[in-house]
N, C-alpha and C positions, 0 to 999 in steps of 0.2 A: 379126904374127898375120894368118893368111889367113882372110878371111870365108868362111863356108860356109853356104848356105841350108839350113834343115833343118826345113821345115814338118811339123806333126803328121799322123800317119796318119788320115784322115778316119774309117775304120771304127772304130778304137780310141777315138778322142777322142769321137766322138758317142755311143758306147755308154757310156763312162765318165761323160759329162755327165749322163746320165739318173739317176745316183745322188747328186745334190747334197743331196737331202733334201726335196723338195717333197712335201706331201700334195695331195690332189685340190683341198681348198679354198684352200690357199695358191697353188696353180698358177692357178686360176681368178681369184683376186684379182690376180695378177700381169698376167694378160691385160687386166683391167679398168683397171688402171693406165694402160695405153695408150690406152684409150678415154677416160679423163678427160684425159690429156695432149692427146688430139686434140679437145678441147672438146665431147665428146659430151653429150648430156642424156638420152639413153635407151640402155639396154644390154638386150638380150634374150639370155637363155641358153637354149638348146634341149638337153636331155640325153635322147637316145633310147638307152634300155637295154633295151627290150623286142624290138627286132629281132635278128637273127642276127648283125648286125655293129654293135655299139654305137657311138654317135658323140655328140661334144659339140661345140656350135657357139656362139660369142659374136658377136653382131651389134650394132653401134653406129651412131649417126648423127653421128658426129664428122667432122672433116676428113679427106678422102680423100687417098690417096697416088698420085703419078704413077707410071708404070712404074719409073723409075729409083730413086724414093724407096723403093718396095716392095722392089725387089731389094736396096737397101742395108739396109732393115730386116730382111731375111731373112739378112744376113750375120752370122756369129758375131762378137761384138765390134764391132758396128756403130758404137759411140761410145767414145771413150776416157774411162774413169771420172774423170779429172781435168779434163776438158774443161768449161768453163763452160756451164751450162744455163740455160734459161728458168726464171724464179723458181717457176713452177708445174709444172715437169717432175717426174714421179714415178719416171723411169728413172735408171740410173746406169752400169751396165756395158755396155749395149748386148747383154745376153744374155738378159734376162728372157723375152722372147717364145719363144725357142728352148729354153732350159733348161726353163722351166715346161711348155711343151708336150710336150717329149720325156720328161719325167718321167712322163707319163701315156700318151702315144701313140707310135706309130711313123711315123704320116704326119700331117703339118702342112700345111694349105693356108690361104693368106691371100688374100682377094679385096678389092680396094678399089674403090669405085664413085665416080667423079669425073664429076658431071653425067651419070650413067648410063653412062659409059664405064667398062668393067670391066677391071681389070688383075689377074692372079692368079699366084701362084708356089707350088710345093710342094716340100717336103722329105719324101723317103721314106727312112727309115733302112734299109730293106731294100735299096734300090737302092744307097745309100751303102756299106753292108756288102758287097755283092756286087762293087761296082766299086772300092772303097777310093778313091773320088774325091768331091771336094766338088762334086757335081753337083746343081744346083738346076734343078727342072722349071718351065719357063714355059708356062702353059696357053693353049691355043687357044681361040677364042670358043666352039666347040661343046663343048669340055671343061668350060668355066666353066658353060655352060648346063645341063650334066647334074649339077652339084653339088647335093647335098641342101641345102635351105633357101635357095637362091640367090634365090628368089622374095620372100623377106622382107628382102633387102637393098634399102634405098632408093636414091634418086637419088644421095645423097651418104652415104658411110659405109663401114665396113670389117667384114668377117666372117673370123672366126678359126675354122678347122674342124679338130677332132681326129678322126682315124679310126685304125683298129687300136689300139683302146684295151686293150692287153695287161696293164695294171697296175691295173685297176679293183679287183681282189680277189686274195687270195692263191690262191684255187681258181680253176680254169679256167671252171666254170660257177657263177658267184655267184648266190645267191638273190635274188629280187625284194625281199625284206625287207631285205637287206643294202645293196642299191642305193638303196632309198628312205631308209635311214639316212644314206648317203653325200650324198644330196641334202639332207637335213635339216642335215647338218653344213656344206654349202656355203652354205645359206641363212643360218644363224646366224653363220657366219664373216664373210660379207659385210656382214650387218646390224651387226656390231660394227666391222670395219676401216673401212668407209665410212660410218658413221652420220652423220658430219658433213655429208657430200655428200648422203645420203639425206634428211636432215631439213631441207635447205636453209639450214644454219647459215652457209654461205659464200656471200656476195653473188656472184650471177652464175654459181654452180657447183652449182645444184640437179640432182641426178641421180636418175633412176628406173631401177631395176634389177628386171626380171622373170625369174623362174626357172620354165621351163615354164609361162608364163602367170601364174604366182603373183607378186605384187608383194612384193619384199623390203622389210620395215619396218625402220626404223632402230632400232638398239638403243643407248640411252644408258647407258654404265656408270656415270655419276654421278648418276643419278636426279634430274636438275635439275628435272623437272616437279613433283616433290614439294615442298611448302613447308618441310618439315622439314629438307631438305638444306642444310647449312651451307656457304656460299662464303666461304673465308677469303681474306685479302689476297693479291693476285698479287705475285710477285717477277719481276724481269727481270734477266737477266744479258746482258752485252754481250761477244761473242768476235769478234775480227777484223772489227769493224764491223757484226756481225749480232746481231740480238736473239734471246735464247732466254727464252721465257716459262714460268713455273712457277706453276701454279694449284692450290692445295690445295683438297680438298673432304672434309667429313665427312658421310657418308651418314646418313640417319635410322635410328634404332632400328627393328627390324622391326615393333614394335607400332604405329609411325607409318604404316605402309603399308596401304593398302586390300588386301582379300583378292585382288583382281584384279592390283594391283602386285606383291604378294608373290609369287603363282604365276608372274607374268611373269618377274620377276628370278630367282627360284630355279630354275626349269626351264631358263632360258637360260644362266646364268652363275654359279651358285652365289653368290647375292647377298652372303653373309657371307664367301665364301672367295676371291674374286678381288681381295683388297686389293693395294696396290702402286702403282707408278708406270706411267702410261699415256704411252707416248712417241709423238708424232705428228710426222711429217715432211711438211711441205706439206699439213697437215690429214688426212693418211691415217695410221691407226693402224699402227705398226710393231712394238711389243712392249709387253707388259703383264704385270701380276701379279708384279712383281719389285721387291724393295726395294734391289737391287744391293749386298746385304750391308751396308747402312748400319744397318739394325735388323732384328731376326729377325721373321719372321712369327709372329703370335700373336693372342691375345685382345685386347691393348692397341691393336692397329692394325687390327682386322678391319673397321672401318667407314671407315677412311682411304683416300683415293684422292688421287693427285697427277697432274695432267695437264701434261706438258712439250711445248711447241711449239718446233721448231727447222727452219731453212730448209735446202734441199738443198745450199747453198753450204758447210755444215758437215758434209757426209757423212763425209769422211775422219776427222774428229775423233770421230765417233760410231761408227766401224768398223762401217758398215752392211754386211750381207752381201748375196749375190746374191739370195736369197730375200726380202729385206726383212722378216725376221722376227726379227732380232737388232739391238740397238743398246745400246751401253754409253756412258755419259755421260763426257765429258772431265773432268779433275780439277777445273776451276773450277766446273762444274755439280754435281759431287759435293760439293764444300765447301758450296755454297748449298743444296743439297738436304738435307744434314745438318742445316743450321740450321732448315730448314722442318719437317723431320721431328720435331726436338725440341719444336716447338710443337703439332704436330697429334696426336702420340701421346697426350699428356695429354688433348687435347680428345676424341679418339676413345674413350679409356677412359671418360671421363665419360659420354658418350652411351650407351656399351654398357652399363655397370653401373649408371648413375643410376637407372634405373626400378626395377631390383631393390632397390637400396639405399633408395629412397623407400618401397618396400613394407614394409621392416623398420622404417624410422623412423616411419612413420605408424601402424603396427600396435602399439598399447600391449599387446597380448596375442598375440605371435607363437607359432605352434605350434612353429616351429624358431628356434633362437638361433644367431646367427653369432658365432664367436670368432676373433680374430686375435691370435696370440701366437707369440713365439719364431720369428718369421719364416714362420709357416704360417697357414693358415686351416681351421677345422673347424666342422661344424655338428652341434648337439645338440638333442634334443627338450627343449622347455621344460616340465619336469615340475611347473611351477607353474601351468601353463595350466588354466583352470577345468575343462575337460572331462577332462584327465587326473587332476588332484587330486581331483576330485569322485568320479570312478570309483574311484580308489584308496582313497577313504574308505569306500566301500561294501563293500570286501573285508576279510577277516579278516587278522590280522597276518602269518600265514604266506603268505597269498595276495598280500598287499601286496609282500612281499619277492620272491616269484616274478614278479609283475607288473613290478617295478622291473628285475629281471634280463632279462625279455623286451624291455623298452624299451631297454635297453643293447645286447643283440644287434642290434636293429633299427638303432640308431645306427651300430654298427660294420659293418653289412652294406649300408650305402648304396653302390649301384653307381656311384660318381662317375665312373670313366673311361667307362662306357657312357653315363651321362647326359650328360656333356660331349661325347662324340662325337655323339650324336643331337641334341643342342641346337645344335651348331655347324653341322651339316648342314641341320637342319630346325627352326629356332627357333619358327616359327609354329605348329607342330604342339603345342608345349607350352602354348599358350595356352588350349587348349580341354579340356574334361573328356575323358579317354579313353573313357568309356562315356556313351552318351546316356542321360539320366535324364528321365523324365517327372515330372509334378507329384505323382503318387501315390508315386514312390520318394522324392522329395525330402521330401514330407510325412511319410513313414514315418519316415525317418532324423532328421527335425527332432524328431519326437515322442520318438524314443529319446534323443537328446541332451538333450532337456528333462528326461526322467526321471532321466538321470545328474546334470545340473546342479541339479536341484530335490530331490535325495535327502534333504537335511536341511531341506527346505521354507523355504530362506532366499533363493531367487533372485527378483528382480522382473522385470517386463517389459522395463525399460530395460537392465538387465544382460544379460538374455537376448539382446535384440536387438544389443547391442554385441559380445558374444562371437560370436554367429552371423555377423554382418557381417564379422568378421575371419577366417572360415573358408571355404576353398574346398571344394566348389563352391557352398555355400549362399548366399554373397554375390551370386551371380548370380541368385538367385531371390527377389527382394524381396517379391513378391506371396504366395509360399508362406510366407515368414517371418511376414508379417503375419496370414495365415490361421491359423497355429498359435498366435500370440501371442494373437489374439482368442479361440481356442478354449480355450486354457489359463489365460489371465489374466483375461479379461473374460466368462467364461461365466456 
């Protein structure tokens, strides 16, 4: 066999690499990985989308690069994926800086400040396309001085500048509203992916990120600050001499959240929807919201979360992709995870339905009765409820039969699927009366119910109080109940 050198065509490969599948937020996160690897404690992101030439810049205060190291960092495939790395290195393929950047822009410039000595290099895809050569531009001092945001780079640190942002939006002239939405997506993504760094959970690795001057706040998907969150026993697997930690959580029922907490979680991550495994590589979130086909997503698991931590030494076993947005557990981890899930599914179910079940158990006179039979569940009106039975006794026999038929139609017409959908998305909204009622409305309705219950002059104040206290929304208005009792029974 005669060896024949056949390097890839620069123009074709660089254009093809733009379509690996990065979004704006995942691309920015990939750049911040490099800042963390460089021991940065501060990262400032500048997104200028109001000028005629939009640009994005990421500036950190981490370790700087010499000229040789900078040029090597700009090389495609600057590090072999199987090469042993530092334990806290977040890279793998030596492609992230380039592929993430080119997915969003056509001109990438990196400037590194080492004790105020600046080194800079630029990839311009238009130049590569025109020449079909891997031609990297090394910037002269006056060219560096003319770069936007260069004054914000400190004595030590690195600046990554994206220009020619040709993929910001599908349209050539994106609206300001769309661009603001993209900034919001970047903010939320970084708040989740780097939440352990932002919150200072990792000793010596506290990170502050600012986006256009706004500080990115950590978003904890496990709601650890809430006392009702359940921390289940941690499991540890050892693979090839390395530890993989599996930490299960059961999130609190939405009724245990403060209004502020609920709004925060609901608007940011669909609090009850993002169930699943959260995979962390060197404390950085890689993938989430997936049960890896071990259990189906559903009501029984909606409050369950499992955090898995693994080191970068096991990258190959987890099949990490270039974007660091996919990870699939090796068989040994899947086996252990299956055992963990068998325990937490039952616990999640108890937390989720426990409150509703207690409401039925504690209510001796429920308006609705739950039946479980023949493998199914259905709800029927309790026709023996004092309000229903008393009203029915007020009717003539023919009217009683018609009333009974009306109740049956109501039972058969419950919009179960719509209720389920709405409750799954916004459970907190079901806790409050859909219509604001004032004291006069409540009093009027209480007096009407009193007339129904007292049709045969047989009800006493305690029976009335007991019945009303089991009815929504009256149970939320104890003062009005007592006022009507005083008026009707103690006048």
